[in-house]
Each structure stands twice: as structure tokens, then as C-alpha cells.
C-alpha positions in Angstrom: 7.4 -11.7 2.0 7.3 -15.5 0.8 11.1 -15.3 2.4 9.9 -13.7 5.5 7.3 -16.8 5.9 10.0 -19.2 5.1 12.1 -17.9 7.9 9.1 -18.3 10.2 8.6 -21.8 9.6 11.8 -22.4 9.9 12.3 -20.9 13.1 9.2 -22.1 14.6 10.5 -26.4 13.3 13.7 -25.4 15.1 12.1 -24.2 18.3 10.1 -26.7 18.8 13.2 -29.1 17.7 15.5 -27.6 20.7 12.8 -27.5 23.1 11.7 -32.0 22.1 15.7 -32.5 23.1 16.1 -30.1 26.2 13.9 -31.7 29.3 14.8 -29.0 31.5 14.1 -25.6 28.8 16.2 -23.2 27.6 18.3 -20.9 30.0 18.0 -17.2 29.3 21.5 -16.7 27.2 19.9 -19.4 24.8 16.2 -18.2 24.5 17.7 -14.7 24.1 19.5 -15.7 21.0 17.2 -17.6 19.6 14.4 -14.8 20.0 17.1 -12.1 18.3 17.6 -14.9 15.5 14.2 -14.2 14.8 14.1 -10.5 14.5 17.1 -10.9 13.0 15.8 -13.2 10.3 12.9 -11.1 9.8 14.2 -7.5 9.6 17.1 -9.1 7.0 14.5 -10.4 4.4 12.5 -7.0 4.9 16.2 -5.2 4.1 17.5 -7.3 1.6 13.7 -6.5 -0.2 14.4 -2.7 0.6 18.0 -2.5 -1.4 17.0 -4.4 -3.9 14.2 -2.0 -4.9 16.5 1.0 -3.9 19.4 -0.8 -6.5 16.7 -1.0 -9.2 15.9 2.7 -8.9 19.1 3.7 -8.9 20.0 2.3 -11.9 16.8 3.9 -13.4 18.3 6.7 -12.1 21.8 6.7 -13.7 21.0 5.5 -17.1 19.1 6.9 -19.9 15.8 4.9 -21.6 17.8 3.7 -24.4 20.3 1.9 -21.9 17.6 0.2 -19.1 18.5 -3.3 -18.7 15.6 -5.6 -18.2 17.3 -7.6 -15.6 18.3 -4.7 -13.3 16.1 -5.7 -10.7 17.8 -9.5 -11.0 21.3 -7.7 -10.5 20.3 -5.1 -7.7 18.8 -8.8 -5.8 22.4 -10.5 -6.6 24.3 -7.3 -5.3 21.9 -7.3 -2.3 23.0 -11.2 -1.4 26.2 -11.3 -2.4 28.2 -8.0 -1.7 26.1 -6.1 0.3 24.5 -8.9 2.1 26.9 -8.0 5.6 26.4 -5.3 5.8 22.4 -5.3 5.5 22.8 -8.0 8.0 24.5 -5.4 10.6 22.0 -3.2 10.3 19.2 -5.1 10.8 21.3 -7.1 14.0 21.6 -3.8 15.3 17.6 -3.8 15.2 16.9 -6.8 16.2 18.5 -6.8 19.4 16.3 -3.9 20.1 13.4 -5.5 19.4 14.4 -8.5 21.8 15.4 -6.3 24.5 11.6 -4.8 24.6 9.6 -8.3 23.9 11.9 -9.8 27.2 11.0 -6.7 29.0 7.6 -7.1 27.9 7.1 -10.4 29.4 9.0 -9.0 32.4 6.8 -6.7 32.6 4.0 -9.0 33.0 4.9 -11.3 35.8 6.5 -8.4 37.4 3.9 -7.1 40.9 6.5 -4.6 41.8 5.3 -1.2 41.3 9.2 0.1 41.6 10.7 -2.6 38.9 7.1 -1.7 36.7 7.9 2.0 36.8 12.0 1.4 35.4 11.3 -1.2 33.6 8.5 0.9 31.0 10.8 3.9 30.8 13.6 1.6 29.4 10.8 0.3 27.4 10.1 3.7 26.6 13.3 4.7 25.6 14.4 1.5 23.7 11.3 2.1 21.5 12.5 5.6 20.5 16.2 4.6 19.5 14.8 1.8 17.9 12.3 4.4 15.8 15.8 6.4 15.2 17.8 3.4 14.0 14.8 2.3 11.7 15.1 5.4 9.9 18.7 5.3 9.5 18.9 2.5 8.4 16.1 3.1 5.4 18.5 5.7 3.9 21.7 4.3 4.8 20.2 0.8 3.2 19.7 3.3 -0.1 23.5 4.2 -0.2 24.6 0.1 0.5 22.4 -0.3 -2.9 23.8 2.4 -5.1 27.3 3.1 -4.2 28.3 0.0 -2.3 29.2 1.3 1.2 29.6 -0.6 3.7 27.0 -0.5 7.1 29.6 2.2 8.8 30.1 4.3 5.9 26.5 4.5 4.9 25.4 5.5 8.2 27.7 8.7 8.2 26.9 9.9 4.8 22.9 9.6 6.7 24.5 11.9 9.4 25.9 14.3 6.8 22.8 14.5 4.7 20.7 14.9 7.7 23.2 17.5 8.3 22.8 19.2 4.6 18.9 19.1 4.6 18.1 19.1 8.1 16.6 16.0 9.9 13.1 17.5 10.6 12.6 18.1 7.0 13.7 14.1 6.7 11.1 13.3 9.2 8.3 15.4 7.6 8.4 14.6 4.5 8.6 10.6 6.0 5.2 11.3 8.1 4.0 12.3 5.4 4.4 10.2 3.1 3.4 6.7 5.4 0.2 8.6 6.3 -1.0 8.7 2.5 0.2 5.5 1.9 -1.5 4.1 5.3 -5.0 5.7 4.3 -4.0 3.7 0.4 -3.6 0.3 2.5 -6.7 0.9 4.6 -8.5 2.4 1.6 -7.6 -1.3 -0.4 -8.3 -3.3 2.6 -11.7 -1.9 2.7 -12.1 -2.7 -0.6 -10.8 -6.3 -0.9 -13.7 -6.9 2.5 -16.2 -5.3 0.7 -15.4 -7.3 -2.8 -15.7 -10.6 -0.6 -18.8 -10.4 1.3 -20.4 -9.0 -1.9 -19.3 -12.6 -3.5 -20.5 -14.4 -0.3 -24.0 -12.7 -0.5 -24.3 -14.1 -4.0 -22.8 -17.6 -3.3 -24.1 -18.7 0.1 -25.5 -16.2 2.1 -24.4 -13.8 5.2 -22.0 -17.0 6.8 -19.4 -17.0 3.7 -20.3 -14.1 3.2 -18.4 -12.4 6.6 -16.0 -15.0 6.1 -15.1 -14.1 2.8 -14.9 -10.8 4.3 -12.6 -11.3 5.9 -10.1 -13.4 3.9 -10.6 -10.2 2.0 -9.4 -7.6 4.0 -6.4 -10.3 4.6 -5.2 -10.8 1.6 -6.0 -6.8 0.2 -4.1 -6.1 3.8 -0.9 -8.7 2.5 -1.3 -7.7 -0.8 -1.1 -3.8 -0.6 1.7 -4.2 2.1 4.4 -5.3 -0.6 2.8 -2.8 -2.9 3.6 -0.1 0.1 7.0 -1.4 0.7 8.2 -0.9 -2.6 7.2 3.2 -2.5 8.7 3.7 0.8 12.1 2.1 -1.1 11.3 4.0 -3.9 10.6 7.3 -2.2 14.1 6.6 -0.5 16.2 6.1 -3.0 14.9 9.3 -4.9 15.3 11.4 -1.7 19.2 9.9 -1.2 19.6 10.4 -4.9 18.3 13.8 -5.5 20.6 14.9 -2.6 23.9 13.4 -3.6 23.1 13.1 -7.8 20.9 16.1 -9.2 22.2 16.2 -12.5 22.5 12.2 -13.2 18.4 12.9 -13.1 18.6 15.9 -15.3 20.6 14.7 -17.8 18.8 11.5 -18.2 15.5 11.8 -17.1 15.5 15.7 -17.6 10.8 15.7 -17.2 11.2 13.9 -14.0 13.9 16.1 -12.8 11.6 19.4 -13.6 8.7 17.5 -11.9 11.3 16.9 -9.1 12.6 20.1 -9.1 10.0 22.1 -9.3 7.9 20.3 -6.4 10.8 20.4 -3.6 12.2 24.3 -5.2 8.1 24.9 -4.3 8.8 23.7 -0.9 11.8 24.3 -0.1 14.1 26.8 -1.9 17.3 27.1 0.3 17.8 23.5 0.3 16.7 22.8 -3.6 19.2 25.5 -4.3 22.0 24.4 -2.1 21.7 20.9 -4.3 21.5 21.8 -7.4 23.6 25.2 -7.8 25.7 23.7 -10.3 23.5 22.0 -11.7 20.7 24.4 -12.8 23.9 27.2 -13.6 
């Protein structure tokens, strides 16, 4: 979160500096490159966090309680910012380019008055949006392979494809949708409670005008703090999903209680998939 804020500040300062130096403004290609860099930097910061959390959860998965390292998160962060950073940058770049193209199309649509061009650009943007969604979805699990096994991005993407073939693409999509809905409700509840708390404090201190201001700040702070927690939960769940499919035996050996809970839940919903994954483990 802090890194993302710092990146936005640096990018804005760079944009202001370029605008002052350039008398004629930016041409299309340099401007598009600058836009890509904005999205790219933000995606890299987000995915470094995702790989760090996945690496920490993976370390817990493969080690029993008496062998847990207190500096696991630091080691995972070091790997994410060194040996795995190239894979993170490459995967993030693909999404950043699509985001930049969509932003350019959106700007062109606001300026265009040609119905045919508007229709073409609208269809193109819709198509790019869905491609971006699929790529983000694949990246989420590909970066887990990067975090756990140290794979490069291309190898990780191939493993994600194999995972979808083994467990079913739509099963994974449904799990993601259910998780997103639950976390979104939690996020909204925290923001609402924070706003109510701010409103109450404002009424107690300075009356209705202060109450409204503190309520708005409460909602924003609640959203910010809850978003950090939600992001960590999403990364942890993605890591557990991948690790349970690849190495269920490691969880049963190192954390048998958690394995039984996870196995019984998955076996209740998807018995055929779980049977294929855990046949050797449960034998």
C-alpha cells in the first residue's frame, strides 16, 4: 500500500516535470508509454505483496509448527523483490498494457462523434476488458507458483493451465466468485461500522458538521485498512488452493488438523476432484 502511494507520487512528479520541459506537450507514443508505466508500477507493487504473502503461506504449508521461521515474511519479500521480480514485472506488464489501451480508448470515445467509430471502440474496449479479467485471473494463480516453486512466469502460466484442466476452470471461477462476494460484504461492513463510529465521535465532540466529516474519514480509513486485510486473505486463499492441489501430502504431514478440515470441506463439495488429488495421500 505504501509502495503504491509512493509510486503514484513519483509518477505525478515525473509527469509534471516532463510537462514543464516539453513546450509542445507529449506526443502519443511517449504519452502512452508513460501511461503504461503508471499502471505497470501499481501492478508490480500489488503483485509483490501477493507473491510475498503466497510465499509466507507456502512456507507454513511445507514446514511443521516446530520448524516455522520467525522471519518467513522477510524471506518471502526478499525472494519477491530479487529472484522472482522479473516474473512479477513481466506478468504485471501484460495487464498494464491492456489497462493503458482501455484508458486511451475511453478517452477517444469521449471525444468522438462518429457513431460507427463509437460502436467499434466500445466493442473493442469490452473485448479488452474481458481479456484483462482472464489475464488477471491467471496471474493470480501463476504468481503463487512463482512464490512457492520459484518458477518463471511462462512456466507458472503453463502450470496454471494444467491446474485448470485437472480441477476444472469453472470450479476455480465459482470459488473465486464466492470468496469475492464474502470479502466484499466484509469490506462494506467494516467501512460502514467505521463511518458510524466516526459519526458518533463527531456528534460527541463538535456537532453535526464535524460528525459528517468524521463519518466520511471513517469510511475511507475503514476501506483502506480492510482492503489491506482482504488482499492478504485473497493471496492466502489462492496459495492454499494451489498447494492443496499440488502437495496435499505436505499439509497432512505437517498440519494434520488443518488438512482434515480442508479435505472434508472439499470432499463434500467436489468429491471426484478431491479423490483424484488425494488418492495417494489418503491411501
